[in-house]
RODO-2510 file (C-alpha; in nm, 4 decimals, decimal comma):
residues 191
     n   res          X          Y          Z
     1     x    -0,0155     0,0101    -0,0105
     2     x     0,1379     0,3479    -0,0906
     3     x     0,1752     0,6048     0,1699
     4     x     0,0586     0,9153     0,0050
     5     x     0,1866     1,1366     0,2619
     6     x     0,5353     1,0066     0,2284
     7     x     0,5095     1,0025    -0,1486
     8     x     0,4351     1,3996    -0,1439
     9     x     0,6910     1,4702     0,1092
    10     x     0,9469     1,2717    -0,1168
    11     x     0,8223     1,4588    -0,4463
    12     x     0,8219     1,8025    -0,2605
    13     x     1,1652     1,7374    -0,1519
    14     x     1,2925     1,6275    -0,4907
    15     x     1,1177     1,9283    -0,6163
    16     x     1,3219     2,1646    -0,4092
    17     x     1,6707     1,9941    -0,4637
    18     x     1,5795     2,0068    -0,8376
    19     x     1,5288     2,4045    -0,8252
    20     x     1,8346     2,4446    -0,6007
    21     x     2,0849     2,2105    -0,7601
    22     x     1,9533     2,0624    -1,0782
    23     x     1,9267     1,7146    -1,1855
    24     x     2,2850     1,6281    -1,1745
    25     x     2,3431     1,6939    -0,8121
    26     x     2,0176     1,5099    -0,7262
    27     x     2,0576     1,1843    -0,5366
    28     x     1,8212     0,9652    -0,3534
    29     x     2,0096     1,0093    -0,0194
    30     x     1,9599     1,3599    -0,0062
    31     x     1,6038     1,3524    -0,1414
    32     x     1,5152     1,1247     0,1431
    33     x     1,6942     1,3253     0,4147
    34     x     1,5177     1,6434     0,2835
    35     x     1,1549     1,4526     0,3057
    36     x     1,2371     1,3131     0,6354
    37     x     1,1930     0,9763     0,5457
    38     x     1,4642     0,6822     0,5246
    39     x     1,6103     0,5765     0,1944
    40     x     1,4557     0,2458     0,2437
    41     x     1,1131     0,4292     0,2442
    42     x     1,2080     0,6240    -0,0652
    43     x     1,3312     0,3071    -0,2387
    44     x     0,9983     0,1504    -0,1497
    45     x     0,8195     0,3777    -0,3729
    46     x     1,0793     0,4688    -0,6231
    47     x     1,3670     0,2598    -0,7600
    48     x     1,5865     0,5236    -0,8456
    49     x     1,6391     0,8931    -0,8966
    50     x     1,4724     0,8823    -1,2651
    51     x     1,1568     0,7483    -1,1238
    52     x     1,1562     1,0168    -0,8419
    53     x     1,2152     1,2668    -1,1395
    54     x     0,9151     1,1358    -1,3578
    55     x     0,6874     1,1451    -1,0554
    56     x     0,7799     1,5032    -0,9775
    57     x     0,7389     1,5921    -1,3427
    58     x     0,4025     1,4094    -1,3953
    59     x     0,2777     1,5422    -1,0583
    60     x     0,3609     1,8994    -1,1226
    61     x     0,2475     1,8730    -1,5068
    62     x    -0,0709     1,7069    -1,4099
    63     x    -0,1640     1,9664    -1,1464
    64     x    -0,1047     2,2356    -1,4216
    65     x    -0,3015     2,0544    -1,6763
    66     x    -0,5897     2,0042    -1,4277
    67     x    -0,5846     2,3566    -1,3479
    68     x    -0,6031     2,4740    -1,7269
    69     x    -0,8956     2,2323    -1,7847
    70     x    -1,0919     2,3933    -1,4915
    71     x    -1,0790     2,7207    -1,7313
    72     x    -1,1826     2,5524    -2,0279
    73     x    -1,5561     2,5647    -1,9913
    74     x    -1,5074     2,9327    -1,9437
    75     x    -1,3298     2,9630    -2,2728
    76     x    -1,6293     2,8409    -2,4522
    77     x    -1,8997     3,0263    -2,2377
    78     x    -1,7099     3,3462    -2,1182
    79     x    -1,7874     3,6566    -2,3013
    80     x    -1,4531     3,8035    -2,2805
    81     x    -1,2339     3,4872    -2,3516
    82     x    -0,9405     3,7021    -2,3472
    83     x    -0,9834     3,7335    -1,9768
    84     x    -0,9741     3,3581    -1,9317
    85     x    -0,6762     3,3226    -2,1032
    86     x    -0,4767     3,5969    -1,9279
    87     x    -0,6152     3,4523    -1,6003
    88     x    -0,5044     3,0866    -1,6466
    89     x    -0,1611     3,2131    -1,7727
    90     x    -0,0964     3,3924    -1,4686
    91     x    -0,2202     3,1378    -1,2477
    92     x     0,0150     2,8667    -1,4296
    93     x     0,2862     3,1188    -1,4120
    94     x     0,2492     3,1640    -1,0205
    95     x     0,2250     2,7754    -0,9970
    96     x     0,5571     2,7138    -1,1874
    97     x     0,7332     2,9929    -0,9667
    98     x     0,6065     2,8940    -0,6333
    99     x     0,5683     2,4908    -0,6222
   100     x     0,9068     2,3246    -0,5368
   101     x     1,0547     2,1915    -0,8756
   102     x     0,7890     2,4175    -1,0751
   103     x     1,0760     2,5652    -1,2878
   104     x     1,3052     2,2716    -1,3132
   105     x     1,0209     2,0289    -1,3908
   106     x     0,9754     2,1951    -1,7168
   107     x     1,3357     2,1556    -1,8082
   108     x     1,3383     1,8175    -1,7047
   109     x     1,0781     1,7447    -1,9712
   110     x     1,3678     1,7525    -2,2255
   111     x     1,5978     1,5453    -2,0321
   112     x     1,4915     1,2069    -2,1565
   113     x     1,2686     1,0706    -2,4512
   114     x     1,0100     0,9216    -2,1934
   115     x     0,9739     1,2661    -2,0232
   116     x     0,9503     1,4489    -2,3520
   117     x     0,6857     1,2310    -2,4684
   118     x     0,4987     1,2618    -2,1366
   119     x     0,5152     1,6513    -2,1792
   120     x     0,3917     1,6227    -2,5416
   121     x     0,1071     1,3974    -2,4680
   122     x    -0,0238     1,6144    -2,2035
   123     x     0,0175     1,9183    -2,4216
   124     x    -0,1711     1,7519    -2,7095
   125     x    -0,4510     1,6325    -2,4994
   126     x    -0,4839     1,9976    -2,3408
   127     x    -0,4725     2,1145    -2,7047
   128     x    -0,7554     1,8840    -2,8272
   129     x    -0,9815     2,0231    -2,5217
   130     x    -0,8977     2,3671    -2,6088
   131     x    -0,9791     2,2856    -2,9875
   132     x    -1,3169     2,1295    -2,8453
   133     x    -1,3824     2,4744    -2,6615
   134     x    -1,2892     2,6581    -2,9454
   135     x    -1,5391     2,4646    -3,1787
   136     x    -1,8217     2,5231    -2,9208
   137     x    -1,7644     2,8928    -2,9112
   138     x    -1,7187     2,9202    -3,2940
   139     x    -1,9500     2,6208    -3,4430
   140     x    -1,8315     2,6839    -3,8000
   141     x    -1,4443     2,6455    -3,7038
   142     x    -1,3070     2,3236    -3,8635
   143     x    -1,1957     2,0973    -3,5879
   144     x    -0,8634     2,0179    -3,7344
   145     x    -0,8053     2,3901    -3,7736
   146     x    -0,8985     2,4467    -3,4256
   147     x    -0,6513     2,1749    -3,3247
   148     x    -0,3561     2,3010    -3,5020
   149     x    -0,4196     2,6520    -3,3686
   150     x    -0,4415     2,5581    -3,0108
   151     x    -0,1499     2,3334    -3,0275
   152     x     0,0499     2,6306    -3,1787
   153     x    -0,0947     2,8746    -2,9091
   154     x    -0,0016     2,6315    -2,6153
   155     x     0,3248     2,5593    -2,7450
   156     x     0,4254     2,9254    -2,7934
   157     x     0,2582     3,0150    -2,4499
   158     x     0,4481     2,7093    -2,2755
   159     x     0,7911     2,8331    -2,4130
   160     x     0,7237     3,1853    -2,3081
   161     x     0,6318     3,0604    -1,9598
   162     x     0,9625     2,8588    -1,9718
   163     x     1,1453     3,1954    -2,0084
   164     x     0,9368     3,3817    -1,7595
   165     x     0,9796     3,1119    -1,4856
   166     x     1,3545     3,1493    -1,5133
   167     x     1,3578     3,5379    -1,5015
   168     x     1,2631     3,6819    -1,1652
   169     x     1,2925     4,0344    -1,2549
   170     x     1,0871     4,0259    -1,5755
   171     x     0,9067     3,6976    -1,5273
   172     x     0,5630     3,8383    -1,4626
   173     x     0,5733     4,0791    -1,7690
   174     x     0,6948     3,7967    -1,9850
   175     x     0,4039     3,5857    -1,8766
   176     x     0,1797     3,8843    -1,9557
   177     x     0,3161     3,9329    -2,3103
   178     x     0,2817     3,5551    -2,3811
   179     x    -0,0801     3,5800    -2,2914
   180     x    -0,1203     3,8673    -2,5018
   181     x     0,0450     3,6875    -2,7883
   182     x    -0,1693     3,4005    -2,7366
   183     x    -0,4771     3,6292    -2,7556
   184     x    -0,3442     3,8003    -3,0516
   185     x    -0,3076     3,4610    -3,2416
   186     x    -0,6540     3,3152    -3,0980
   187     x    -0,8331     3,6303    -3,1924
   188     x    -0,8387     3,5503    -3,5487
   189     x    -1,0444     3,2228    -3,4732
   190     x    -1,2410     3,3344    -3,1773
   191     x    -1,3639     3,6789    -3,2739
***
């Protein structure tokens, strides 16, 4: 039986260490120490640091994706869809900079093929749902076009949020610019 509290402590500790030291300096002994669990407990849940990393990335990406999905209904129904894009962008940006491992987890999506594929799959699923909401908002919009547009908008926005998350002085402004860019691009299809 998985002790969810201990797993969350391990993920939190690993996220903090990822942000502080990066992946190469990450080791299971230090993760266990920071989490306040024994290394045996860590190994009971995760066979190595790669599995911890995958769990951190999956957990954080899943939280962000779930949050984005919670805004999608508004995208289809809210008269001011730009407000929705701006709001969800800023909430995700704040999550990235405040959650342990938030910044590092995005960089880790490029570390292994498995993590890259995980990130791409999550982004494609989110893009399909955005496209569905776009088609609800604009019934004449072609589904394939909506999927291409939403994937492009999300990829661009996520890249800008990656930059914003790593720039403490200008991050908020970069995130706002990313939202503005996404809105300008989507306006052709949603207005």
